[in-house]
C-alpha positions, 0 to 999 in steps of 0.5 A: 372413335373409342373402338379405334383408339381401343383397337390401337391399344391392343395392337401397341401391347401385341407388338410390345409383346412380339418385340420382347419375344423377338429380343429374347430369342435373338439374345438366346440365339447369340448365346448358343452360336460358338465362338468363331475360329478366329477367337478360339484355338483347339486340336493342336495337340501335337507338333504335327497339328501345332497352331501356326502363328507365323512370324512373331511380330505379327502374332495374334492368338486367340484363347486355346481351349485344351479339352479334358483328356488332352495333356498338350497345346503346340505352337509354331512361330518363326523370328529373324536374325538378331531377335530375342523373344519370350513366349508367355501364357496366361495362368489360372490358380487352379492350374497347377503344374502347367508348364510351357517349353520352347524349342527349335530342336530336342537338344535346345528346350527352355522350360518355364513353370514358375508363376509370374504375379501369382496374386495378380488378375493377369498371372502367367508362366513363360519360357525364353527363346533362344537368340536367332543367329541364322536369317530365320528359324522356326520355334516350337512352343508346347503347353502342358496341363499340370494336375488340373483335369477339366477343360483349360482356357489360356491365351499364348503370346509372343514378345520382344524381351529386349527393352532400352532405357536410360538414366543420368547418375551423379559423380558426387565428388570433385576432380582436381587437377593440379595443371600441367606445370611441368609442360608435358605434351600429353598433359596431366590426369586429374584425381580419380572420383567414384561412383558406385552403381551396384545397388542403384534400384532404378537400374534394371537387372543385368542392364547392359551400356549401349552408349555413355557420355559424361557431362561436367562444370570446369573451373576455370573452363580450360582448352585441351580437356578430355574425359576419361572413364572406367568400369571396375568390371574390365578395369580399363580406362576409356578415353573419350573420342570427342571431348571438350571441357564439359563433355565427352563421348566414349567408344562404348557399345554393347559389344563391350559387354558392360553392367550398368550396375558397376563402379565406375570412376572418372578423371580428366586430363588437362594441358593447361598450366593452371589448376582447376577443378571439375564438379557436377560430373554425370555419366549419361547411359543408354542401356539395354535389358532382358525383361525376362531377367525382371521377373 
């Protein structure tokens, strides 16, 4: 019995050694296998050999390897009418002078060399693509090395430049309407109250109004009340197309190109003969902004 147990122990030891050796060989072999084509991009060193990304919305690119001796990497993508995108490349601190360019033809080139968030773990450089005016347009991207001479490793991605946001902004003053004592069929306007959003840090840079409404508290509540709003940017009073004593909705959209960060003024028109006031007046603004303006 003792011999059988000894034989089993020897077998177990031999099997453990064999298993350890097999696992080691397997581990070494996995290190030796190169990354798949889906994970790396190389050989795209001219516009004729540009890596084809396809439609930017469905783009997913791996790591580009720009070998020593090659100076440029090219990519090709499409975008549809109305789309506004930018292209960014990851960056490493030793890649000084690295450059990215986006172009549709030789006359339309946008270039980026500034390093964004250089002290972060994910610094990058970027360039805008021109707005797409036709049904579909093709863009080329060129990434060029700077002074670094060795193999370069970076990822290129295409992202939407345009984001949406909203905010509720308060007029701190009280608008006073002395009443329509002359029985004017057009009613009478209240005093004007003003709100300065030009220094409001919560508003993204160059944010543009998509839509705007006003809300308020009227005391006493009256009928036949209309809100009015103006931006100092164009100096045009906008009369609410839908209005009541506590709210107003305006025919203002992106086409008006009004900056959110403006000086806004408000008043209201009333037809009642009695005096009234409006407090808690707020502008509720939906807006659009370009992400790259924030870099």
